[in-house]
C-alpha positions as CSV (number, residue, x, y, z in Angstrom):
1,X,19.3,-84.6,-117.7
2,X,22.3,-82.1,-118.0
3,X,24.3,-82.1,-121.0
4,X,27.8,-83.0,-120.9
5,X,29.0,-78.7,-121.4
6,X,26.0,-77.8,-119.2
7,X,27.8,-80.0,-116.2
8,X,31.1,-78.3,-116.9
9,X,29.7,-75.4,-117.2
10,X,28.5,-76.3,-113.3
11,X,31.3,-77.2,-112.4
12,X,33.3,-74.0,-113.4
13,X,30.6,-72.4,-112.0
14,X,31.3,-73.6,-108.9
15,X,35.0,-73.3,-109.0
16,X,34.7,-70.0,-109.4
17,X,32.4,-68.7,-106.8
18,X,34.8,-71.7,-104.5
19,X,37.7,-69.3,-105.5
20,X,36.2,-66.1,-104.3
21,X,34.1,-67.0,-102.2
22,X,38.5,-68.3,-100.6
23,X,39.7,-65.2,-101.6
24,X,37.5,-62.8,-99.8
25,X,37.5,-64.2,-96.3
26,X,41.6,-65.0,-97.3
27,X,41.6,-60.9,-97.6
28,X,39.8,-60.2,-94.7
29,X,42.4,-62.2,-92.3
30,X,45.6,-59.9,-94.3
31,X,42.8,-56.6,-94.5
32,X,43.1,-57.6,-90.4
33,X,46.0,-58.3,-89.7
34,X,47.8,-54.9,-92.0
35,X,45.0,-52.6,-89.3
36,X,46.1,-54.9,-86.2
37,X,49.8,-54.1,-87.2
38,X,49.4,-50.1,-88.3
39,X,47.3,-49.8,-84.2
40,X,51.1,-51.3,-83.1
41,X,53.4,-49.1,-85.3
42,X,51.3,-46.5,-84.0
43,X,51.4,-47.1,-79.9
44,X,55.7,-48.0,-80.2
45,X,55.4,-44.5,-81.9
46,X,53.6,-42.8,-79.2
47,X,55.5,-44.2,-76.5
48,X,58.7,-43.4,-78.3
49,X,56.8,-39.3,-77.8
50,X,56.1,-39.8,-74.9
51,X,59.6,-41.7,-73.6
52,X,61.2,-38.3,-75.2
53,X,59.0,-35.9,-73.9
54,X,59.3,-37.5,-70.4
55,X,63.2,-37.6,-71.0
56,X,62.5,-33.8,-71.1
57,X,61.0,-32.5,-68.9
58,X,63.0,-34.7,-67.0
59,X,66.6,-33.1,-68.1
60,X,64.5,-29.5,-67.2
61,X,64.3,-30.0,-64.0
62,X,68.0,-31.9,-63.6
63,X,68.4,-29.0,-64.7
64,X,67.2,-26.2,-62.1
65,X,67.9,-28.2,-59.7
66,X,71.2,-27.3,-60.9
67,X,70.8,-23.8,-61.1
68,X,68.9,-23.7,-57.4
69,X,72.0,-25.7,-55.9
70,X,74.6,-22.6,-57.8
71,X,72.3,-19.6,-57.4
72,X,71.8,-20.9,-53.0
73,X,76.6,-21.0,-52.6
74,X,78.2,-22.8,-51.0
75,X,76.5,-24.6,-48.1
76,X,78.2,-23.5,-44.8
77,X,80.2,-26.0,-42.1
78,X,78.9,-27.3,-39.3
79,X,81.9,-25.9,-37.0
80,X,80.7,-28.1,-34.1
81,X,80.3,-30.9,-36.5
82,X,76.4,-31.1,-35.6
83,X,73.8,-32.8,-37.7
84,X,76.6,-35.0,-39.8
């Protein structure tokens, strides 16, 4: 039969081991959550960069269209009224 001191030592040892296991599992959960949050933030930032680039392309395309319209000169009126 173990002595009271040995019984307390076993109890403390079990409590520390159990606590370490739970802390390890919690750390794994937190680490996974941090990783997932970082991934989502990165994905959101990528979306913003892509939207900004699409906006720049759209503005360039619009400016080209305006320049082409300006280069073409005024549109001649149809004196007979055809095409309207």
